[in-house]
A tleap script that builds the chain and sets N, CA, C and O, in Angstrom:
source leaprc.protein.ff14SB
mol = sequence {
  NSER GLY SER SER GLN GLY PHE ALA PRO GLU
  LEU VAL LEU PRO GLY GLU TRP ALA VAL GLY
  TYR VAL TYR PHE ASP SER GLY LYS LEU LYS
  ASN ASP THR GLU PHE ASP LEU THR ALA THR
  GLY SER GLU PRO ASP GLU ILE LEU GLY ALA
  VAL ASP VAL LYS VAL VAL GLU ALA SER ARG
  THR GLU GLY GLN PHE GLY ASP GLN ILE VAL
  GLY ILE VAL GLU ASN THR THR ASP ALA ASP
  VAL GLY GLY PRO ILE ASP VAL MET VAL ALA
  CYS PHE ASP LYS ALA GLY ASN LEU LEU THR
  THR SER SER ASP PHE VAL GLU SER ASP SER
  LEU PRO PRO GLY GLY THR SER SER PHE SER
  VAL ASP LEU PHE ASP ASP PRO CYS VAL ASN
  TRP ALA ILE GLY SER SER GLY TYR ASP CPHE
}
set mol.1.N position { -21.983 -0.383 -14.476 }
set mol.1.CA position { -21.929 -0.222 -13.031 }
set mol.1.C position { -20.805 -1.087 -12.488 }
set mol.1.O position { -20.354 -2.026 -13.144 }
set mol.2.N position { -20.361 -0.760 -11.287 }
set mol.2.CA position { -19.313 -1.512 -10.617 }
set mol.2.C position { -19.721 -1.740 -9.185 }
set mol.2.O position { -20.783 -1.292 -8.753 }
set mol.3.N position { -18.880 -2.435 -8.446 }
set mol.3.CA position { -19.210 -2.684 -7.051 }
set mol.3.C position { -17.976 -2.520 -6.178 }
set mol.3.O position { -16.856 -2.804 -6.602 }
set mol.4.N position { -18.196 -2.060 -4.954 }
set mol.4.CA position { -17.130 -1.823 -3.996 }
set mol.4.C position { -16.451 -3.138 -3.625 }
set mol.4.O position { -17.105 -4.173 -3.496 }
set mol.5.N position { -15.158 -3.084 -3.458 }
set mol.5.CA position { -14.395 -4.242 -3.018 }
set mol.5.C position { -13.775 -3.982 -1.645 }
set mol.5.O position { -12.847 -4.682 -1.237 }
set mol.6.N position { -14.284 -2.979 -0.936 }
set mol.6.CA position { -13.799 -2.695 0.403 }
set mol.6.C position { -13.024 -1.400 0.493 }
set mol.6.O position { -12.446 -0.933 -0.488 }
set mol.7.N position { -13.019 -0.831 1.678 }
set mol.7.CA position { -12.311 0.410 1.954 }
set mol.7.C position { -11.573 0.284 3.268 }
set mol.7.O position { -11.966 -0.497 4.134 }
set mol.8.N position { -10.510 1.045 3.420 }
set mol.8.CA position { -9.780 1.114 4.682 }
set mol.8.C position { -9.367 2.567 4.891 }
set mol.8.O position { -8.775 3.153 3.984 }
set mol.9.N position { -9.644 3.162 6.016 }
set mol.9.CA position { -10.389 2.565 7.117 }
set mol.9.C position { -11.863 2.451 6.782 }
set mol.9.O position { -12.344 3.074 5.835 }
set mol.10.N position { -12.572 1.659 7.556 }
set mol.10.CA position { -13.998 1.442 7.351 }
set mol.10.C position { -14.838 2.588 7.902 }
set mol.10.O position { -15.851 2.958 7.308 }
set mol.11.N position { -14.423 3.152 9.036 }
set mol.11.CA position { -15.143 4.255 9.663 }
set mol.11.C position { -14.467 5.559 9.260 }
set mol.11.O position { -13.312 5.802 9.610 }
set mol.12.N position { -15.190 6.391 8.525 }
set mol.12.CA position { -14.643 7.651 8.032 }
set mol.12.C position { -15.494 8.787 8.584 }
set mol.12.O position { -16.692 8.864 8.312 }
set mol.13.N position { -14.878 9.654 9.349 }
set mol.13.CA position { -15.564 10.796 9.932 }
set mol.13.C position { -15.475 11.986 8.983 }
set mol.13.O position { -14.650 11.975 8.070 }
set mol.14.N position { -16.310 13.021 9.175 }
set mol.14.CA position { -16.240 14.203 8.312 }
set mol.14.C position { -14.820 14.766 8.245 }
set mol.14.O position { -14.154 14.916 9.270 }
set mol.15.N position { -14.364 15.075 7.031 }
set mol.15.CA position { -13.022 15.610 6.821 }
set mol.15.C position { -11.958 14.555 6.639 }
set mol.15.O position { -10.823 14.890 6.300 }
set mol.16.N position { -12.281 13.287 6.852 }
set mol.16.CA position { -11.327 12.197 6.667 }
set mol.16.C position { -11.572 11.522 5.328 }
set mol.16.O position { -12.581 11.788 4.674 }
set mol.17.N position { -10.662 10.655 4.915 }
set mol.17.CA position { -10.838 9.927 3.661 }
set mol.17.C position { -10.369 8.494 3.832 }
set mol.17.O position { -9.598 8.165 4.733 }
set mol.18.N position { -10.860 7.656 2.936 }
set mol.18.CA position { -10.520 6.234 2.943 }
set mol.18.C position { -9.952 5.846 1.588 }
set mol.18.O position { -10.119 6.558 0.597 }
set mol.19.N position { -9.287 4.719 1.566 }
set mol.19.CA position { -8.724 4.162 0.342 }
set mol.19.C position { -9.500 2.899 0.013 }
set mol.19.O position { -9.773 2.091 0.902 }
set mol.20.N position { -9.854 2.719 -1.237 }
set mol.20.CA position { -10.567 1.516 -1.638 }
set mol.20.C position { -10.526 1.356 -3.140 }
set mol.20.O position { -9.843 2.102 -3.841 }
set mol.21.N position { -11.254 0.389 -3.620 }
set mol.21.CA position { -11.334 0.229 -5.062 }
set mol.21.C position { -12.690 -0.327 -5.449 }
set mol.21.O position { -13.384 -0.967 -4.660 }
set mol.22.N position { -13.035 -0.057 -6.687 }
set mol.22.CA position { -14.308 -0.496 -7.248 }
set mol.22.C position { -13.984 -1.412 -8.419 }
set mol.22.O position { -13.160 -1.066 -9.265 }
set mol.23.N position { -14.619 -2.569 -8.476 }
set mol.23.CA position { -14.374 -3.537 -9.547 }
set mol.23.C position { -15.291 -3.257 -10.729 }
set mol.23.O position { -16.505 -3.124 -10.577 }
set mol.24.N position { -14.683 -3.171 -11.914 }
set mol.24.CA position { -15.401 -3.094 -13.183 }
set mol.24.C position { -14.870 -4.213 -14.061 }
set mol.24.O position { -13.667 -4.476 -14.057 }
set mol.25.N position { -15.724 -4.866 -14.803 }
set mol.25.CA position { -15.308 -5.904 -15.739 }
set mol.25.C position { -14.588 -5.221 -16.896 }
set mol.25.O position { -15.228 -4.608 -17.750 }
set mol.26.N position { -13.250 -5.323 -16.930 }
set mol.26.CA position { -12.452 -4.602 -17.927 }
set mol.26.C position { -12.721 -5.076 -19.348 }
set mol.26.O position { -12.413 -4.358 -20.299 }
set mol.27.N position { -13.285 -6.263 -19.515 }
set mol.27.CA position { -13.615 -6.740 -20.854 }
set mol.27.C position { -14.759 -5.965 -21.483 }
set mol.27.O position { -14.974 -6.040 -22.693 }
set mol.28.N position { -15.489 -5.223 -20.668 }
set mol.28.CA position { -16.623 -4.467 -21.171 }
set mol.28.C position { -16.344 -2.966 -21.248 }
set mol.28.O position { -17.235 -2.200 -21.615 }
set mol.29.N position { -15.133 -2.531 -20.913 }
set mol.29.CA position { -14.802 -1.114 -20.920 }
set mol.29.C position { -13.989 -0.744 -22.150 }
set mol.29.O position { -13.122 -1.503 -22.583 }
set mol.30.N position { -14.272 0.420 -22.708 }
set mol.30.CA position { -13.481 0.937 -23.825 }
set mol.30.C position { -12.338 1.756 -23.263 }
set mol.30.O position { -12.399 2.212 -22.122 }
set mol.31.N position { -11.278 1.949 -24.069 }
set mol.31.CA position { -10.102 2.687 -23.610 }
set mol.31.C position { -10.420 4.115 -23.189 }
set mol.31.O position { -9.743 4.648 -22.310 }
set mol.32.N position { -11.421 4.751 -23.782 }
set mol.32.CA position { -11.740 6.142 -23.459 }
set mol.32.C position { -12.883 6.267 -22.443 }
set mol.32.O position { -13.507 7.323 -22.340 }
set mol.33.N position { -13.155 5.200 -21.701 }
set mol.33.CA position { -14.224 5.208 -20.711 }
set mol.33.C position { -13.932 6.234 -19.621 }
set mol.33.O position { -12.811 6.308 -19.118 }
set mol.34.N position { -14.945 7.026 -19.258 }
set mol.34.CA position { -14.849 7.960 -18.150 }
set mol.34.C position { -15.752 7.474 -17.026 }
set mol.34.O position { -16.775 6.834 -17.272 }
set mol.35.N position { -15.372 7.780 -15.804 }
set mol.35.CA position { -16.106 7.311 -14.643 }
set mol.35.C position { -16.695 8.484 -13.870 }
set mol.35.O position { -16.060 9.529 -13.733 }
set mol.36.N position { -17.887 8.308 -13.377 }
set mol.36.CA position { -18.546 9.257 -12.492 }
set mol.36.C position { -18.953 8.450 -11.264 }
set mol.36.O position { -19.947 7.724 -11.297 }
set mol.37.N position { -18.184 8.575 -10.175 }
set mol.37.CA position { -18.392 7.758 -8.986 }
set mol.37.C position { -19.066 8.562 -7.880 }
set mol.37.O position { -18.750 9.733 -7.669 }
set mol.38.N position { -19.980 7.934 -7.189 }
set mol.38.CA position { -20.643 8.529 -6.040 }
set mol.38.C position { -20.500 7.571 -4.873 }
set mol.38.O position { -20.814 6.387 -4.991 }
set mol.39.N position { -20.025 8.084 -3.744 }
set mol.39.CA position { -19.868 7.250 -2.550 }
set mol.39.C position { -20.955 7.601 -1.546 }
set mol.39.O position { -21.286 8.770 -1.351 }
set mol.40.N position { -21.498 6.584 -0.920 }
set mol.40.CA position { -22.476 6.778 0.144 }
set mol.40.C position { -22.027 5.963 1.348 }
set mol.40.O position { -21.181 5.077 1.226 }
set mol.41.N position { -22.586 6.260 2.487 }
set mol.41.CA position { -22.202 5.536 3.688 }
set mol.41.C position { -23.394 5.285 4.575 }
set mol.41.O position { -24.515 5.693 4.273 }
set mol.42.N position { -23.138 4.610 5.669 }
set mol.42.CA position { -24.185 4.325 6.636 }
set mol.42.C position { -23.558 4.257 8.019 }
set mol.42.O position { -22.339 4.170 8.160 }
set mol.43.N position { -24.392 4.298 9.017 }
set mol.43.CA position { -23.917 4.166 10.392 }
set mol.43.C position { -23.341 2.767 10.591 }
set mol.43.O position { -23.821 1.816 9.974 }
set mol.44.N position { -22.321 2.622 11.438 }
set mol.44.CA position { -21.744 1.293 11.684 }
set mol.44.C position { -22.776 0.328 12.241 }
set mol.44.O position { -23.641 0.714 13.027 }
set mol.45.N position { -22.678 -0.933 11.829 }
set mol.45.CA position { -23.543 -1.982 12.355 }
set mol.45.C position { -23.157 -2.310 13.794 }
set mol.45.O position { -21.993 -2.188 14.176 }
set mol.46.N position { -24.134 -2.724 14.580 }
set mol.46.CA position { -23.875 -3.117 15.961 }
set mol.46.C position { -23.324 -4.540 16.046 }
set mol.46.O position { -22.571 -4.859 16.966 }
set mol.47.N position { -23.692 -5.395 15.094 }
set mol.47.CA position { -23.292 -6.797 15.129 }
set mol.47.C position { -22.387 -7.096 13.940 }
set mol.47.O position { -22.717 -6.759 12.803 }
set mol.48.N position { -21.245 -7.731 14.204 }
set mol.48.CA position { -20.275 -8.114 13.181 }
set mol.48.C position { -19.990 -6.966 12.225 }
set mol.48.O position { -20.022 -7.128 11.005 }
set mol.49.N position { -19.712 -5.813 12.800 }
set mol.49.CA position { -19.385 -4.650 12.002 }
set mol.49.C position { -17.896 -4.523 11.794 }
set mol.49.O position { -17.099 -5.145 12.496 }
set mol.50.N position { -17.532 -3.716 10.827 }
set mol.50.CA position { -16.128 -3.457 10.564 }
set mol.50.C position { -15.554 -2.578 11.671 }
set mol.50.O position { -16.219 -1.664 12.158 }
set mol.51.N position { -14.327 -2.860 12.057 }
set mol.51.CA position { -13.628 -2.111 13.094 }
set mol.51.C position { -12.260 -1.731 12.552 }
set mol.51.O position { -11.522 -2.585 12.061 }
set mol.52.N position { -11.922 -0.447 12.641 }
set mol.52.CA position { -10.614 -0.004 12.185 }
set mol.52.C position { -9.530 -0.433 13.160 }
set mol.52.O position { -9.729 -0.438 14.375 }
set mol.53.N position { -8.397 -0.787 12.613 }
set mol.53.CA position { -7.223 -1.156 13.383 }
set mol.53.C position { -6.158 -0.121 13.043 }
set mol.53.O position { -5.957 0.194 11.870 }
set mol.54.N position { -5.476 0.408 14.049 }
set mol.54.CA position { -4.518 1.490 13.850 }
set mol.54.C position { -3.178 0.958 13.337 }
set mol.54.O position { -2.608 0.028 13.907 }
set mol.55.N position { -2.690 1.557 12.264 }
set mol.55.CA position { -1.354 1.248 11.761 }
set mol.55.C position { -0.385 2.085 12.596 }
set mol.55.O position { -0.371 3.311 12.478 }
set mol.56.N position { 0.421 1.440 13.434 }
set mol.56.CA position { 1.307 2.168 14.344 }
set mol.56.C position { 2.742 2.235 13.834 }
set mol.56.O position { 3.555 3.010 14.338 }
set mol.57.N position { 3.042 1.422 12.839 }
set mol.57.CA position { 4.388 1.430 12.266 }
set mol.57.C position { 4.299 0.941 10.832 }
set mol.57.O position { 3.638 -0.062 10.560 }
set mol.58.N position { 4.962 1.642 9.904 }
set mol.58.CA position { 4.976 1.201 8.505 }
set mol.58.C position { 6.201 1.766 7.811 }
set mol.58.O position { 6.584 2.915 8.034 }
set mol.59.N position { 6.808 0.951 6.970 }
set mol.59.CA position { 7.939 1.407 6.171 }
set mol.59.C position { 7.998 0.612 4.879 }
set mol.59.O position { 7.479 -0.499 4.778 }
set mol.60.N position { 8.639 1.210 3.911 }
set mol.60.CA position { 8.815 0.565 2.605 }
set mol.60.C position { 10.178 -0.106 2.593 }
set mol.60.O position { 11.177 0.481 3.009 }
set mol.61.N position { 10.207 -1.345 2.109 }
set mol.61.CA position { 11.449 -2.098 2.085 }
set mol.61.C position { 11.478 -2.990 0.849 }
set mol.61.O position { 10.461 -3.182 0.182 }
set mol.62.N position { 12.645 -3.527 0.558 }
set mol.62.CA position { 12.766 -4.445 -0.571 }
set mol.62.C position { 12.372 -5.843 -0.109 }
set mol.62.O position { 12.840 -6.325 0.922 }
set mol.63.N position { 11.497 -6.491 -0.894 }
set mol.63.CA position { 11.047 -7.834 -0.566 }
set mol.63.C position { 11.450 -8.823 -1.636 }
set mol.63.O position { 12.156 -8.465 -2.579 }
set mol.64.N position { 11.020 -10.033 -1.507 }
set mol.64.CA position { 11.355 -11.098 -2.444 }
set mol.64.C position { 10.776 -10.849 -3.827 }
set mol.64.O position { 11.387 -11.225 -4.827 }
set mol.65.N position { 9.602 -10.216 -3.901 }
set mol.65.CA position { 8.920 -10.003 -5.177 }
set mol.65.C position { 8.878 -8.529 -5.565 }
set mol.65.O position { 7.964 -8.114 -6.278 }
set mol.66.N position { 9.835 -7.733 -5.120 }
set mol.66.CA position { 9.839 -6.295 -5.350 }
set mol.66.C position { 9.625 -5.585 -4.024 }
set mol.66.O position { 9.739 -6.196 -2.962 }
set mol.67.N position { 9.316 -4.303 -4.083 }
set mol.67.CA position { 9.127 -3.541 -2.852 }
set mol.67.C position { 7.874 -3.997 -2.109 }
set mol.67.O position { 6.946 -4.554 -2.694 }
set mol.68.N position { 7.878 -3.746 -0.819 }
set mol.68.CA position { 6.725 -4.047 0.012 }
set mol.68.C position { 6.636 -3.028 1.138 }
set mol.68.O position { 7.624 -2.389 1.500 }
set mol.69.N position { 5.437 -2.889 1.682 }
set mol.69.CA position { 5.218 -2.079 2.869 }
set mol.69.C position { 5.073 -3.060 4.025 }
set mol.69.O position { 4.238 -3.963 3.978 }
set mol.70.N position { 5.882 -2.883 5.057 }
set mol.70.CA position { 5.835 -3.749 6.234 }
set mol.70.C position { 5.539 -2.893 7.451 }
set mol.70.O position { 5.845 -1.701 7.461 }
set mol.71.N position { 4.947 -3.489 8.475 }
set mol.71.CA position { 4.669 -2.714 9.666 }
set mol.71.C position { 3.915 -3.480 10.716 }
set mol.71.O position { 3.872 -4.710 10.716 }
set mol.72.N position { 3.312 -2.708 11.627 }
set mol.72.CA position { 2.586 -3.259 12.764 }
set mol.72.C position { 1.261 -2.518 12.904 }
set mol.72.O position { 1.196 -1.298 12.758 }
set mol.73.N position { 0.201 -3.286 13.193 }
set mol.73.CA position { -1.098 -2.700 13.521 }
set mol.73.C position { -1.385 -2.957 14.990 }
set mol.73.O position { -0.854 -3.895 15.585 }
set mol.74.N position { -2.246 -2.101 15.577 }
set mol.74.CA position { -2.625 -2.248 16.977 }
set mol.74.C position { -4.131 -2.077 17.117 }
set mol.74.O position { -4.728 -1.194 16.501 }
set mol.75.N position { -4.733 -2.927 17.928 }
set mol.75.CA position { -6.143 -2.792 18.254 }
set mol.75.C position { -6.260 -1.774 19.383 }
set mol.75.O position { -5.958 -2.077 20.537 }
set mol.76.N position { -6.701 -0.565 19.043 }
set mol.76.CA position { -6.824 0.500 20.037 }
set mol.76.C position { -8.234 0.583 20.617 }
set mol.76.O position { -8.547 1.523 21.348 }
set mol.77.N position { -9.087 -0.392 20.296 }
set mol.77.CA position { -10.446 -0.411 20.840 }
set mol.77.C position { -10.469 -1.206 22.145 }
set mol.77.O position { -9.458 -1.781 22.549 }
set mol.78.N position { -11.624 -1.230 22.796 }
set mol.78.CA position { -11.763 -1.998 24.031 }
set mol.78.C position { -12.442 -3.352 23.807 }
set mol.78.O position { -12.904 -3.990 24.754 }
set mol.79.N position { -12.496 -3.781 22.542 }
set mol.79.CA position { -13.115 -5.067 22.198 }
set mol.79.C position { -12.167 -5.872 21.322 }
set mol.79.O position { -11.264 -5.320 20.695 }
set mol.80.N position { -12.383 -7.196 21.286 }
set mol.80.CA position { -11.601 -8.041 20.384 }
set mol.80.C position { -11.911 -7.681 18.939 }
set mol.80.O position { -13.048 -7.352 18.601 }
set mol.81.N position { -10.889 -7.747 18.086 }
set mol.81.CA position { -11.062 -7.555 16.648 }
set mol.81.C position { -10.685 -8.866 15.978 }
set mol.81.O position { -9.598 -9.398 16.199 }
set mol.82.N position { -11.603 -9.387 15.147 }
set mol.82.CA position { -11.368 -10.646 14.469 }
set mol.82.C position { -11.058 -10.449 13.000 }
set mol.82.O position { -11.207 -9.356 12.453 }
set mol.83.N position { -10.633 -11.507 12.386 }
set mol.83.CA position { -10.217 -11.447 11.006 }
set mol.83.C position { -11.266 -11.922 10.033 }
set mol.83.O position { -12.339 -12.392 10.412 }
set mol.84.N position { -10.928 -11.788 8.783 }
set mol.84.CA position { -9.589 -11.377 8.376 }
set mol.84.C position { -9.367 -9.898 8.643 }
set mol.84.O position { -10.250 -9.073 8.407 }
set mol.85.N position { -8.175 -9.569 9.138 }
set mol.85.CA position { -7.789 -8.177 9.366 }
set mol.85.C position { -6.956 -7.752 8.166 }
set mol.85.O position { -5.842 -8.233 7.960 }
set mol.86.N position { -7.512 -6.850 7.389 }
set mol.86.CA position { -6.950 -6.437 6.109 }
set mol.86.C position { -6.101 -5.180 6.264 }
set mol.86.O position { -6.407 -4.318 7.089 }
set mol.87.N position { -5.042 -5.076 5.476 }
set mol.87.CA position { -4.251 -3.856 5.355 }
set mol.87.C position { -4.270 -3.475 3.884 }
set mol.87.O position { -3.936 -4.292 3.025 }
set mol.88.N position { -4.663 -2.225 3.583 }
set mol.88.CA position { -4.717 -1.756 2.202 }
set mol.88.C position { -3.760 -0.577 2.029 }
set mol.88.O position { -3.736 0.346 2.843 }
set mol.89.N position { -2.969 -0.627 0.949 }
set mol.89.CA position { -2.014 0.424 0.626 }
set mol.89.C position { -2.405 1.030 -0.713 }
set mol.89.O position { -2.642 0.309 -1.681 }
set mol.90.N position { -2.472 2.356 -0.767 }
set mol.90.CA position { -2.711 3.072 -2.018 }
set mol.90.C position { -1.422 3.793 -2.398 }
set mol.90.O position { -0.838 4.496 -1.573 }
set mol.91.N position { -0.978 3.624 -3.637 }
set mol.91.CA position { 0.250 4.249 -4.111 }
set mol.91.C position { -0.085 5.435 -5.021 }
set mol.91.O position { -0.972 5.357 -5.870 }
set mol.92.N position { 0.649 6.535 -4.820 }
set mol.92.CA position { 0.437 7.766 -5.571 }
set mol.92.C position { 1.738 8.208 -6.235 }
set mol.92.O position { 2.825 7.909 -5.740 }
set mol.93.N position { 1.625 8.923 -7.359 }
set mol.93.CA position { 2.814 9.512 -7.973 }
set mol.93.C position { 3.137 10.831 -7.273 }
set mol.93.O position { 2.440 11.218 -6.336 }
set mol.94.N position { 4.196 11.531 -7.722 }
set mol.94.CA position { 4.617 12.780 -7.079 }
set mol.94.C position { 3.542 13.854 -7.130 }
set mol.94.O position { 3.490 14.716 -6.253 }
set mol.95.N position { 2.682 13.815 -8.144 }
set mol.95.CA position { 1.617 14.812 -8.289 }
set mol.95.C position { 0.384 14.475 -7.450 }
set mol.95.O position { -0.560 15.263 -7.396 }
set mol.96.N position { 0.383 13.311 -6.796 }
set mol.96.CA position { -0.752 12.920 -5.965 }
set mol.96.C position { -1.796 12.101 -6.689 }
set mol.96.O position { -2.872 11.861 -6.142 }
set mol.97.N position { -1.507 11.660 -7.915 }
set mol.97.CA position { -2.442 10.823 -8.663 }
set mol.97.C position { -2.341 9.373 -8.193 }
set mol.97.O position { -1.245 8.839 -8.022 }
set mol.98.N position { -3.488 8.751 -7.988 }
set mol.98.CA position { -3.517 7.354 -7.564 }
set mol.98.C position { -2.987 6.463 -8.682 }
set mol.98.O position { -3.424 6.560 -9.829 }
set mol.99.N position { -2.043 5.597 -8.335 }
set mol.99.CA position { -1.463 4.675 -9.315 }
set mol.99.C position { -2.030 3.268 -9.170 }
set mol.99.O position { -2.428 2.652 -10.158 }
set mol.100.N position { -2.068 2.762 -7.944 }
set mol.100.CA position { -2.515 1.393 -7.720 }
set mol.100.C position { -2.855 1.184 -6.246 }
set mol.100.O position { -2.444 1.968 -5.390 }
set mol.101.N position { -3.598 0.139 -5.958 }
set mol.101.CA position { -3.833 -0.280 -4.573 }
set mol.101.C position { -3.394 -1.731 -4.439 }
set mol.101.O position { -3.488 -2.515 -5.384 }
set mol.102.N position { -2.916 -2.073 -3.256 }
set mol.102.CA position { -2.517 -3.445 -2.930 }
set mol.102.C position { -2.989 -3.738 -1.512 }
set mol.102.O position { -3.096 -2.836 -0.681 }
set mol.103.N position { -3.270 -5.006 -1.247 }
set mol.103.CA position { -3.700 -5.349 0.110 }
set mol.103.C position { -3.246 -6.751 0.477 }
set mol.103.O position { -2.905 -7.565 -0.381 }
set mol.104.N position { -3.251 -7.006 1.768 }
set mol.104.CA position { -2.950 -8.319 2.313 }
set mol.104.C position { -3.497 -8.347 3.734 }
set mol.104.O position { -4.127 -7.387 4.177 }
set mol.105.N position { -3.262 -9.428 4.440 }
set mol.105.CA position { -3.800 -9.598 5.786 }
set mol.105.C position { -2.677 -9.583 6.809 }
set mol.105.O position { -1.539 -9.928 6.491 }
set mol.106.N position { -2.996 -9.183 8.047 }
set mol.106.CA position { -2.008 -9.209 9.121 }
set mol.106.C position { -1.746 -10.661 9.508 }
set mol.106.O position { -2.494 -11.560 9.124 }
set mol.107.N position { -0.686 -10.880 10.263 }
set mol.107.CA position { -0.286 -12.238 10.644 }
set mol.107.C position { -1.282 -12.909 11.593 }
set mol.107.O position { -1.499 -14.117 11.494 }
set mol.108.N position { -1.883 -12.162 12.497 }
set mol.108.CA position { -2.798 -12.739 13.498 }
set mol.108.C position { -4.224 -12.799 12.971 }
set mol.108.O position { -4.650 -11.938 12.201 }
set mol.109.N position { -4.951 -13.817 13.392 }
set mol.109.CA position { -6.359 -13.947 13.016 }
set mol.109.C position { -7.265 -13.071 13.866 }
set mol.109.O position { -8.376 -12.741 13.449 }
set mol.110.N position { -6.804 -12.688 15.058 }
set mol.110.CA position { -7.592 -11.816 15.926 }
set mol.110.C position { -6.650 -11.017 16.814 }
set mol.110.O position { -5.503 -11.402 17.043 }
set mol.111.N position { -7.168 -9.885 17.313 }
set mol.111.CA position { -6.381 -9.029 18.191 }
set mol.111.C position { -7.208 -8.653 19.412 }
set mol.111.O position { -8.305 -8.114 19.267 }
set mol.112.N position { -6.701 -8.929 20.619 }
set mol.112.CA position { -7.395 -8.466 21.824 }
set mol.112.C position { -7.164 -6.958 21.975 }
set mol.112.O position { -6.314 -6.398 21.283 }
set mol.113.N position { -7.897 -6.302 22.856 }
set mol.113.CA position { -7.631 -4.888 23.092 }
set mol.113.C position { -6.154 -4.659 23.422 }
set mol.113.O position { -5.599 -5.330 24.292 }
set mol.114.N position { -5.526 -3.718 22.733 }
set mol.114.CA position { -4.109 -3.437 22.940 }
set mol.114.C position { -3.178 -4.371 22.191 }
set mol.114.O position { -1.966 -4.154 22.186 }
set mol.115.N position { -3.717 -5.411 21.555 }
set mol.115.CA position { -2.892 -6.389 20.844 }
set mol.115.C position { -2.321 -5.828 19.554 }
set mol.115.O position { -2.889 -4.912 18.959 }
set mol.116.N position { -1.193 -6.384 19.127 }
set mol.116.CA position { -0.542 -5.955 17.890 }
set mol.116.C position { -0.277 -7.157 16.992 }
set mol.116.O position { -0.272 -8.304 17.438 }
set mol.117.N position { -0.059 -6.862 15.722 }
set mol.117.CA position { 0.308 -7.897 14.750 }
set mol.117.C position { 1.109 -7.254 13.631 }
set mol.117.O position { 0.933 -6.075 13.323 }
set mol.118.N position { 1.984 -8.036 13.029 }
set mol.118.CA position { 2.779 -7.538 11.908 }
set mol.118.C position { 2.052 -7.792 10.590 }
set mol.118.O position { 1.133 -8.606 10.514 }
set mol.119.N position { 2.490 -7.070 9.549 }
set mol.119.CA position { 1.938 -7.258 8.209 }
set mol.119.C position { 3.002 -6.956 7.175 }
set mol.119.O position { 3.995 -6.287 7.461 }
set mol.120.N position { 2.784 -7.456 5.971 }
set mol.120.CA position { 3.584 -7.060 4.799 }
set mol.120.C position { 2.656 -7.075 3.595 }
set mol.120.O position { 1.897 -8.022 3.392 }
set mol.121.N position { 2.726 -6.022 2.806 }
set mol.121.CA position { 1.923 -5.896 1.596 }
set mol.121.C position { 2.883 -5.754 0.431 }
set mol.121.O position { 3.619 -4.771 0.341 }
set mol.122.N position { 2.875 -6.741 -0.468 }
set mol.122.CA position { 3.749 -6.698 -1.639 }
set mol.122.C position { 3.253 -5.672 -2.641 }
set mol.122.O position { 2.065 -5.622 -2.958 }
set mol.123.N position { 4.181 -4.844 -3.143 }
set mol.123.CA position { 3.875 -3.874 -4.190 }
set mol.123.C position { 4.332 -4.388 -5.552 }
set mol.123.O position { 3.999 -3.817 -6.590 }
set mol.124.N position { 5.099 -5.472 -5.531 }
set mol.124.CA position { 5.683 -6.064 -6.739 }
set mol.124.C position { 6.489 -4.990 -7.451 }
set mol.124.O position { 7.339 -4.362 -6.820 }
set mol.125.N position { 6.262 -4.752 -8.728 }
set mol.125.CA position { 7.032 -3.752 -9.461 }
set mol.125.C position { 6.257 -2.458 -9.662 }
set mol.125.O position { 6.675 -1.597 -10.436 }
set mol.126.N position { 5.131 -2.316 -8.968 }
set mol.126.CA position { 4.338 -1.094 -9.105 }
set mol.126.C position { 5.078 0.084 -8.487 }
set mol.126.O position { 5.645 -0.047 -7.403 }
set mol.127.N position { 5.081 1.240 -9.164 }
set mol.127.CA position { 5.712 2.421 -8.566 }
set mol.127.C position { 4.900 2.886 -7.361 }
set mol.127.O position { 3.673 2.790 -7.353 }
set mol.128.N position { 5.592 3.386 -6.355 }
set mol.128.CA position { 4.893 3.822 -5.147 }
set mol.128.C position { 5.728 4.917 -4.482 }
set mol.128.O position { 6.364 4.689 -3.453 }
set mol.129.N position { 5.716 6.104 -5.082 }
set mol.129.CA position { 6.499 7.217 -4.554 }
set mol.129.C position { 5.940 7.655 -3.202 }
set mol.129.O position { 6.686 7.795 -2.232 }
set mol.130.N position { 4.634 7.870 -3.142 }
set mol.130.CA position { 3.937 8.238 -1.909 }
set mol.130.C position { 2.825 7.233 -1.678 }
set mol.130.O position { 2.266 6.692 -2.632 }
set mol.131.N position { 2.499 6.976 -0.410 }
set mol.131.CA position { 1.469 5.989 -0.136 }
set mol.131.C position { 0.660 6.356 1.092 }
set mol.131.O position { 1.100 7.096 1.972 }
set mol.132.N position { -0.556 5.798 1.111 }
set mol.132.CA position { -1.463 5.908 2.250 }
set mol.132.C position { -1.862 4.489 2.625 }
set mol.132.O position { -1.892 3.599 1.775 }
set mol.133.N position { -2.172 4.281 3.913 }
set mol.133.CA position { -2.421 2.927 4.377 }
set mol.133.C position { -3.554 2.920 5.406 }
set mol.133.O position { -3.708 3.867 6.178 }
set mol.134.N position { -4.331 1.859 5.410 }
set mol.134.CA position { -5.399 1.691 6.395 }
set mol.134.C position { -5.601 0.219 6.678 }
set mol.134.O position { -5.180 -0.633 5.896 }
set mol.135.N position { -6.250 -0.085 7.803 }
set mol.135.CA position { -6.453 -1.464 8.210 }
set mol.135.C position { -7.764 -1.594 8.972 }
set mol.135.O position { -8.167 -0.686 9.699 }
set mol.136.N position { -8.434 -2.751 8.792 }
set mol.136.CA position { -9.664 -3.004 9.538 }
set mol.136.C position { -9.924 -4.504 9.650 }
set mol.136.O position { -9.431 -5.306 8.857 }
set mol.137.N position { -10.722 -4.855 10.671 }
set mol.137.CA position { -11.157 -6.219 10.903 }
set mol.137.C position { -12.627 -6.175 11.303 }
set mol.137.O position { -13.368 -5.299 10.858 }
set mol.138.N position { -13.043 -7.107 12.131 }
set mol.138.CA position { -14.451 -7.212 12.530 }
set mol.138.C position { -14.576 -7.382 14.024 }
set mol.138.O position { -13.722 -8.007 14.652 }
set mol.139.N position { -15.645 -6.828 14.611 }
set mol.139.CA position { -15.879 -7.056 16.030 }
set mol.139.C position { -16.733 -8.306 16.200 }
set mol.139.O position { -17.424 -8.714 15.267 }
set mol.140.N position { -16.694 -8.901 17.348 }
set mol.140.CA position { -17.415 -10.156 17.606 }
set mol.140.C position { -18.762 -9.877 18.189 }
set mol.140.O position { -19.517 -10.807 18.474 }
savepdb mol mol.pdb
quit
């Protein structure tokens, strides 16, 4: 068995999808291991629940440690969003196969309604022909 390490965005409506990863202890897996994953969800919590933050700008650029995705997120809700505010990037090959995920946090610890913050997510030397991105924090 494995366990979720988070998804972005946190709120997924019918027909939408999220990016995330599941941790498995690789020391216990054989090379020919196959996975059968089932995802379940629940209604958002009223207290200290996850809140999606909109990625309003993103681009791939060369960074100090290889390529990175840089951009800006915006709090489009009517409530404060607190941190950590995470940004997750999923990289895909030309055929649409998932290659890797990377994540980091935005520069600000919190965002008021309408507030923005910058971010950068290092991809290092991982290939990233196509990518998807999501971000979320917490409401107070």
